[in-house]
C-alpha positions as CSV (number, residue, x, y, z in Angstrom):
1,M,18.0,15.7,6.5
2,E,21.6,14.6,6.0
3,Q,22.2,16.7,2.8
4,T,20.5,18.7,0.2
5,I,19.3,17.3,-3.1
6,Q,21.8,19.6,-4.9
7,R,24.7,18.1,-2.8
8,Y,23.5,14.6,-3.6
9,L,23.2,15.2,-7.3
10,E,26.7,16.7,-7.3
11,S,27.9,13.5,-5.6
12,V,26.7,11.4,-8.5
13,Q,27.9,13.7,-11.3
14,G,30.2,11.6,-13.6
15,K,29.5,8.4,-11.6
16,R,28.1,5.2,-13.2
17,V,24.6,4.8,-11.9
18,A,22.3,1.8,-12.6
19,V,18.5,2.0,-12.2
20,L,16.8,-1.4,-12.0
21,G,13.2,-1.3,-13.3
22,I,12.0,1.1,-16.0
23,G,8.5,1.9,-14.8
24,V,6.3,4.7,-13.6
25,S,8.3,5.2,-10.4
26,N,11.8,5.0,-11.9
27,T,11.5,6.9,-15.2
28,P,11.5,10.4,-13.5
29,L,14.5,9.2,-11.4
30,I,16.4,8.2,-14.6
31,K,15.8,11.5,-16.2
32,M,16.8,13.4,-13.1
33,L,20.1,11.4,-12.8
34,V,20.8,12.2,-16.5
35,R,20.3,15.9,-15.9
36,S,22.7,15.7,-13.0
37,G,25.5,14.4,-15.2
38,A,25.5,10.8,-14.1
39,K,26.3,8.0,-16.6
40,V,23.0,6.2,-16.3
41,T,22.3,2.5,-17.1
42,A,18.7,1.3,-17.0
43,C,17.8,-2.4,-16.7
44,D,14.5,-4.2,-17.0
45,K,13.3,-7.8,-17.4
46,R,10.6,-6.9,-20.0
47,P,11.3,-6.8,-23.8
48,R,11.6,-3.5,-25.8
49,E,8.2,-3.7,-27.3
50,A,6.5,-3.6,-23.9
51,F,7.6,0.1,-23.4
52,N,5.8,1.9,-26.3
53,G,8.7,4.0,-27.3
54,L,10.0,4.8,-23.8
55,I,13.3,2.9,-24.4
56,E,14.1,4.9,-27.5
57,A,13.4,8.1,-25.7
58,L,15.8,7.2,-22.8
59,E,18.5,6.1,-25.3
60,S,18.2,9.4,-27.0
61,L,19.2,11.0,-23.6
62,G,22.3,8.8,-23.5
63,V,21.0,6.1,-21.2
64,K,22.5,2.7,-21.7
65,V,19.6,0.1,-21.6
66,Y,19.7,-3.6,-20.9
67,L,16.5,-5.6,-21.3
68,G,15.4,-9.2,-21.0
69,E,16.0,-12.2,-18.7
70,D,19.7,-11.3,-18.1
71,Y,19.0,-7.7,-17.2
72,L,20.8,-8.0,-13.9
73,E,24.0,-9.3,-15.5
74,H,25.3,-5.9,-16.4
75,L,26.0,-4.3,-12.9
76,H,29.8,-4.7,-12.9
77,G,31.6,-1.4,-12.3
78,Q,28.5,0.6,-11.3
79,D,29.1,3.1,-8.6
80,V,25.5,3.4,-7.4
81,I,22.6,0.9,-8.0
82,F,19.0,1.9,-7.5
83,R,16.8,-1.1,-6.9
84,T,13.1,-1.0,-7.8
85,P,10.5,-1.5,-5.0
86,G,9.7,-5.2,-4.7
87,M,13.2,-6.4,-5.6
88,R,15.0,-8.2,-2.8
89,P,18.3,-6.5,-1.9
90,D,20.1,-9.9,-1.4
91,L,19.8,-11.2,-5.0
92,P,23.1,-12.8,-6.0
93,Q,23.8,-10.1,-8.7
94,L,23.2,-7.3,-6.2
95,T,25.2,-9.0,-3.5
96,E,28.2,-9.4,-5.9
97,A,28.0,-5.8,-7.0
98,V,28.0,-4.5,-3.4
99,E,31.0,-6.8,-2.6
100,E,32.8,-5.1,-5.6
101,G,32.1,-1.7,-4.2
102,S,28.7,-0.6,-5.6
103,I,26.4,1.4,-3.3
104,L,22.9,-0.2,-3.3
105,T,20.1,2.2,-2.6
106,S,16.6,3.2,-3.7
107,E,14.6,6.2,-4.8
108,M,12.9,6.3,-1.4
109,E,16.0,5.9,0.7
110,V,17.7,8.8,-1.0
111,F,14.4,10.9,-0.7
112,F,14.5,10.4,3.1
113,R,18.1,11.6,3.2
114,V,17.5,14.8,1.2
115,C,13.9,15.8,1.9
116,P,13.9,19.4,3.4
117,C,10.4,19.1,5.1
118,P,8.8,16.9,7.7
119,I,7.7,13.4,6.5
120,I,4.7,11.5,7.6
121,A,4.9,7.9,6.5
122,V,2.4,5.0,6.7
123,T,2.9,1.3,6.4
124,G,0.9,-1.8,7.3
125,S,-0.6,-4.9,5.7
126,D,-4.0,-3.3,5.1
127,G,-5.5,0.2,5.0
128,K,-2.3,2.0,4.3
129,T,-3.3,3.7,1.0
130,T,-6.6,4.9,2.4
131,T,-4.9,6.1,5.6
132,T,-2.2,7.8,3.7
133,T,-4.7,9.6,1.5
134,I,-6.9,10.7,4.4
135,I,-3.8,12.2,6.1
136,A,-2.7,14.0,2.9
137,E,-6.3,15.4,2.3
138,L,-6.7,16.5,5.9
139,L,-3.4,18.4,5.7
140,K,-4.5,20.0,2.4
141,A,-7.8,21.0,3.9
142,A,-5.9,22.7,6.8
143,G,-4.0,24.8,4.3
144,K,-0.7,22.9,4.2
145,N,1.3,22.3,1.0
146,V,1.5,18.5,0.7
147,Y,3.6,16.2,-1.4
148,L,2.0,12.7,-1.6
149,G,3.9,9.7,-3.0
150,G,5.9,6.6,-2.4
151,N,4.2,3.2,-2.8
152,I,1.0,5.1,-3.5
153,G,2.3,5.5,-7.1
154,K,4.4,8.7,-7.4
155,P,8.1,9.1,-7.0
156,L,9.0,12.0,-4.7
157,L,12.8,12.3,-5.2
158,P,12.4,14.3,-8.5
159,E,10.2,16.8,-6.7
160,V,12.5,17.5,-3.8
161,E,14.0,20.6,-5.5
162,M,10.6,22.3,-5.3
163,M,9.9,21.4,-1.6
164,E,10.1,24.0,1.1
165,P,10.8,23.4,4.9
166,T,7.2,24.5,5.6
167,D,5.8,21.8,3.3
168,I,4.8,18.2,4.4
169,A,5.6,15.0,2.6
170,V,3.1,12.2,3.1
171,V,4.5,8.8,2.0
172,E,3.1,5.3,1.8
173,L,5.8,2.7,2.4
174,S,5.7,-1.0,1.5
175,S,7.7,-3.7,3.3
176,F,9.9,-3.9,0.3
177,Q,10.8,-0.2,0.4
178,L,11.5,-0.5,4.2
179,M,13.7,-3.6,4.1
180,T,16.9,-1.6,3.8
181,M,15.8,1.7,5.0
182,K,18.2,3.5,7.4
183,H,16.0,6.6,8.0
184,S,12.6,7.0,9.7
185,P,9.9,9.7,9.2
186,H,9.0,12.4,11.7
187,V,5.6,10.7,12.1
188,A,5.4,6.9,11.5
189,V,2.1,5.1,11.2
190,V,1.6,1.3,11.3
191,T,-2.0,0.5,10.5
192,N,-1.8,-3.3,11.3
193,I,0.3,-6.4,10.4
194,A,-0.9,-9.7,9.2
195,P,0.7,-12.3,6.9
196,N,1.4,-10.8,3.5
197,H,4.0,-10.9,0.6
198,L,5.3,-14.3,1.8
199,D,6.1,-15.1,-1.8
200,V,8.9,-12.5,-1.6
201,H,9.8,-12.4,2.1
202,K,11.7,-15.4,3.4
203,S,9.6,-15.6,6.6
204,M,6.9,-13.8,8.6
205,G,9.7,-12.6,10.9
206,E,11.5,-10.9,8.0
207,Y,8.2,-9.2,6.9
208,I,7.6,-7.9,10.5
209,G,11.2,-6.7,10.7
210,A,10.8,-4.7,7.5
211,K,7.7,-3.0,8.8
212,E,9.3,-2.2,12.1
213,N,12.1,-0.4,10.2
214,I,9.7,2.5,9.8
215,L,10.3,3.6,13.4
216,L,13.8,2.2,14.3
217,Y,15.6,5.4,13.3
218,Q,13.3,7.9,14.9
219,G,14.5,10.4,17.6
220,S,13.0,11.6,20.8
221,E,11.1,14.4,19.0
222,D,9.4,12.0,16.6
223,R,6.0,10.3,16.8
224,V,4.9,6.7,16.1
225,V,1.2,5.8,15.7
226,L,0.4,2.1,16.3
227,N,-2.7,-0.1,16.2
228,G,-3.3,-1.1,19.8
229,D,-5.7,-3.9,18.7
230,N,-3.0,-5.7,16.7
231,Q,-0.6,-7.8,18.8
232,I,2.4,-7.3,16.4
233,T,2.1,-3.6,16.0
234,R,1.5,-3.1,19.7
235,S,4.8,-4.9,20.4
236,F,6.6,-2.1,18.5
237,L,6.1,0.1,21.6
238,A,9.2,-1.6,23.0
239,T,11.4,-0.1,20.3
240,A,9.8,3.4,20.1
241,K,12.2,6.2,20.8
242,G,9.8,9.2,20.6
243,E,6.2,9.9,21.4
244,S,3.9,6.8,21.1
245,V,0.2,7.0,20.3
246,L,-1.9,3.9,20.3
247,F,-5.3,3.8,18.5
248,S,-7.9,1.2,19.4
249,R,-11.4,0.4,18.4
250,R,-11.8,-2.2,21.2
251,E,-10.5,-0.4,24.3
252,E,-9.2,2.9,25.7
253,P,-5.4,2.6,25.9
254,K,-3.5,4.3,28.7
255,G,-1.5,7.4,28.0
256,R,-1.6,9.3,24.7
257,A,-4.3,7.5,22.6
258,V,-7.1,7.6,20.0
259,F,-10.1,5.5,20.9
260,L,-13.8,4.9,20.5
261,R,-16.3,6.1,23.1
262,N,-20.1,6.5,22.7
263,E,-19.9,6.0,18.9
264,A,-17.3,8.7,18.4
265,I,-13.5,8.9,18.0
266,W,-11.8,10.5,21.0
267,V,-8.2,11.8,21.5
268,R,-6.3,11.7,24.8
269,K,-3.3,14.0,24.9
270,D,-1.4,15.3,28.0
271,G,-4.1,13.9,30.3
272,E,-6.9,15.7,28.6
273,E,-9.6,14.0,26.5
274,R,-11.7,15.4,23.7
275,Q,-14.3,14.1,21.2
276,V,-13.1,14.6,17.6
277,L,-15.4,12.8,15.2
278,P,-18.7,11.0,15.5
279,V,-18.5,7.6,13.7
280,K,-21.8,8.3,11.8
281,D,-20.1,11.2,10.0
282,I,-17.6,8.9,8.3
283,L,-18.8,8.4,4.8
284,L,-16.6,5.3,4.1
285,P,-18.2,2.0,5.0
286,G,-16.7,-0.6,7.3
287,E,-15.1,-0.8,10.7
288,H,-11.7,-0.9,9.1
289,N,-12.2,2.6,7.8
290,I,-13.0,3.8,11.4
291,E,-9.5,2.4,12.2
292,N,-8.1,4.2,9.2
293,Y,-9.5,7.5,10.5
294,M,-8.2,6.9,14.0
295,A,-4.7,6.3,12.6
296,A,-4.9,9.5,10.5
297,I,-6.3,11.6,13.3
298,A,-3.4,10.4,15.6
299,A,-0.9,11.3,12.8
300,V,-2.2,14.9,12.1
301,D,-3.0,15.8,15.7
302,G,-1.6,19.3,16.3
303,L,-1.4,20.0,12.6
304,V,-5.1,19.8,11.6
305,S,-8.0,21.2,13.7
306,D,-10.9,19.0,14.8
307,E,-13.2,21.3,12.9
308,V,-11.4,20.5,9.7
309,I,-11.7,16.7,10.4
310,R,-15.4,17.0,11.1
311,T,-16.0,18.9,7.9
312,F,-13.9,16.5,5.8
313,A,-15.1,13.0,6.9
314,P,-18.7,13.3,5.6
315,Q,-17.5,14.4,2.2
316,F,-14.6,12.0,1.5
317,N,-15.8,9.0,-0.5
318,G,-12.6,7.0,-0.6
319,V,-9.9,6.0,-3.0
320,E,-10.4,4.2,-6.4
321,H,-10.4,0.4,-6.3
322,R,-11.3,0.4,-2.6
323,I,-14.9,-0.8,-2.1
324,E,-15.7,1.6,-5.0
325,L,-19.3,1.5,-6.2
326,V,-19.1,1.0,-9.9
327,R,-22.7,0.7,-11.0
328,Q,-26.2,-0.3,-9.9
329,L,-28.0,-2.4,-12.5
330,N,-31.4,-4.1,-12.1
331,G,-31.2,-3.6,-8.4
332,V,-27.7,-5.1,-8.1
333,R,-24.8,-3.1,-6.8
334,Y,-21.3,-3.8,-8.2
335,Y,-18.3,-2.9,-6.0
336,N,-14.6,-2.8,-7.1
337,D,-12.3,-3.7,-4.2
338,S,-9.3,-4.8,-6.4
339,I,-6.9,-3.3,-3.8
340,A,-7.8,-6.3,-1.6
341,S,-4.7,-8.3,-2.3
342,S,-4.6,-10.2,1.1
343,P,-7.2,-12.3,3.0
344,T,-7.4,-9.8,5.8
345,R,-8.3,-7.0,3.4
346,T,-11.1,-9.1,1.8
347,I,-12.4,-10.0,5.2
348,A,-12.7,-6.3,6.1
349,G,-14.5,-5.7,2.8
350,L,-17.0,-8.5,3.4
351,R,-17.8,-7.1,6.8
352,C,-18.8,-3.8,5.3
353,F,-22.1,-5.3,3.9
354,P,-25.0,-6.5,6.1
355,E,-26.2,-8.9,3.4
356,K,-24.5,-11.9,2.0
357,V,-22.7,-11.0,-1.2
358,V,-21.7,-12.6,-4.5
359,L,-17.9,-12.6,-4.2
360,I,-15.3,-12.7,-7.0
361,A,-12.0,-13.8,-5.5
362,G,-8.6,-15.4,-6.5
363,G,-5.4,-14.3,-8.2
364,Y,-1.6,-14.5,-7.8
365,D,-0.4,-16.8,-5.1
366,K,1.6,-14.9,-2.4
367,H,1.7,-18.1,-0.2
368,I,-0.6,-16.7,2.4
369,P,-3.0,-19.1,4.2
370,F,-6.7,-18.7,3.4
371,D,-8.0,-20.5,6.5
372,D,-9.5,-17.4,8.2
373,L,-11.0,-16.2,4.9
374,G,-12.7,-19.6,4.5
375,S,-14.7,-19.1,7.6
376,E,-15.6,-15.5,6.7
377,I,-16.8,-16.6,3.3
378,I,-19.2,-19.1,4.8
379,E,-20.6,-16.3,7.0
380,H,-20.8,-13.4,4.5
381,V,-21.0,-15.0,0.9
382,K,-24.0,-16.5,-0.9
383,C,-22.1,-17.3,-4.1
384,L,-18.3,-17.6,-4.5
385,I,-16.9,-17.0,-8.0
386,L,-13.2,-18.1,-8.1
387,T,-10.6,-17.3,-10.8
388,G,-6.9,-17.1,-11.0
389,D,-4.0,-19.2,-9.7
390,T,-5.4,-19.5,-6.1
391,A,-8.9,-20.6,-7.0
392,T,-8.3,-24.2,-5.8
393,K,-6.6,-23.1,-2.6
394,I,-9.5,-20.7,-1.7
395,R,-12.1,-23.4,-2.5
396,S,-10.3,-25.9,-0.3
397,A,-10.1,-23.4,2.6
398,V,-13.9,-22.8,2.3
399,E,-14.8,-26.4,2.1
400,A,-12.6,-27.2,5.1
401,A,-14.0,-24.4,7.3
402,P,-16.3,-25.2,10.2
403,G,-19.9,-24.9,9.2
404,Y,-19.5,-25.5,5.5
405,E,-22.3,-27.3,3.7
406,P,-22.4,-28.2,0.0
407,D,-23.6,-25.2,-2.1
408,R,-23.6,-22.9,1.0
409,P,-22.1,-20.9,-0.5
410,M,-22.4,-22.1,-4.0
411,I,-18.8,-22.2,-5.6
412,E,-18.0,-21.8,-9.3
413,E,-14.5,-21.6,-10.9
414,Y,-13.5,-19.8,-14.1
415,H,-10.1,-19.6,-15.8
416,D,-11.0,-16.4,-17.6
417,F,-11.5,-13.2,-15.5
418,K,-14.3,-11.9,-17.8
419,D,-16.1,-15.2,-17.6
420,A,-15.9,-14.9,-13.8
421,V,-17.5,-11.5,-13.8
422,L,-20.2,-12.5,-16.2
423,A,-21.0,-15.5,-13.9
424,A,-21.3,-13.2,-10.9
425,H,-23.7,-11.1,-13.0
426,R,-25.8,-14.2,-13.8
427,Q,-26.0,-15.3,-10.2
428,A,-26.9,-11.9,-8.7
429,K,-30.6,-11.1,-8.1
430,E,-32.3,-7.8,-7.3
431,G,-31.0,-6.4,-4.0
432,D,-27.7,-8.3,-4.2
433,V,-24.1,-7.0,-4.0
434,V,-21.4,-8.2,-6.4
435,L,-18.0,-7.6,-4.9
436,L,-14.6,-8.0,-6.6
437,S,-12.3,-8.5,-3.6
438,P,-9.7,-11.0,-4.7
439,A,-7.7,-11.6,-1.4
440,C,-4.7,-12.1,-3.7
441,A,-2.3,-10.0,-5.8
442,S,-3.1,-9.5,-9.5
443,F,0.2,-10.6,-11.2
444,D,-1.2,-13.9,-12.5
445,R,-3.4,-12.0,-15.0
446,F,-2.7,-8.3,-14.7
447,K,0.1,-5.8,-14.4
448,N,-1.2,-4.5,-11.0
449,F,-4.4,-4.2,-9.0
450,M,-5.4,-1.0,-10.8
451,E,-5.5,-2.8,-14.2
452,R,-7.5,-5.6,-12.6
453,G,-10.0,-3.1,-11.1
454,D,-10.3,-1.1,-14.3
455,T,-10.9,-4.3,-16.3
456,F,-13.7,-5.3,-13.8
457,K,-15.3,-1.8,-14.1
458,Q,-15.2,-2.0,-17.9
459,I,-16.9,-5.4,-18.0
460,V,-19.5,-4.2,-15.5
461,R,-20.3,-1.0,-17.4
462,E,-20.8,-3.0,-20.6
463,L,-23.4,-5.4,-18.9
């Protein structure tokens, strides 16, 4: 911790502070800055009517608001600029402001500077939300006072004043949040890395570099947990400064590690090995959730007893929008996996089911190749329902995959999301699984993956 939150808020008193993005994560930040005495400007691309009275409420607090397409054209003279997660730090307007003397930061960067308690942070291409949630819930079950937030949907900076040194902050971090981060957590977890968000990142190299930032500023007393089965995450061992823990589903890594043996998760620490959790006791389906538990166990080792872990796993049924059973109707099970915004995540979801499924896929184009997904669809899908901007790309990947035969799987395309869900319902027979697992982001039709998942659930419940 570089400074206290009180010291930081004193430093911005009377300063001109701009907050870019007026959403769920930044509204509490705006209000906190107003209370500190800063002269706050809030900027957002959306029109006033999209905010349901929020803009008027902020203006009543003295916040100057700029909305619309030119919302980034009002940064001249700002002392501090908070960028929203997902906004590149090298946009011309931001670069110009920094050259003029503005300090560019983010809610999460300041949080890392002022947080008074240990931080456990998780990043990765897939599995980070489930892993983050498991870590937080295990710590709570062990009697710890936990603050959960970051990319998982809750800003933590406004809560810092309530935190004690004995608490623990558990944070999910996206590559966008990590791009300019100059601080690392006490425990850093990288679940895996595969191509993702290449619509925003300039290259795969930039994306990997952002992820690696989570451990670059650690010290010798810190811990990094890495997926030993992923070539990219394993390469991060070379830059680790503190204690390194590899987890692996395929082998037993040397040194400190978490691994599978005899259908159970084992931990090796200081040369001693112990069995922690039988795989059969994990309620969440799929091999990827075994990996999520391995990562979480490595993160909380020494903070949570094995007994707590063994009691928790058979009861934890997962996080909303992650292979979430919505309904069983006429012998058909409907699952919501709207969080699956990348091909690797959808592949993991498909592998959860022994039978071939009716898959609903497609969405916003993040410029990620679908070649591997095409092969998996042929193996795991009986009927493919496509919708969204990437429908044609996914169809092409399936039809070009080895082993493809016409109508195996049957492929249908629908422009309207509801029409796609209704088509999946028509195609499903007793004993089938209908799975919404888009392999793409949601921004072509929805605000976020939660709205997409909620829409799917509403349609299914009305069947």
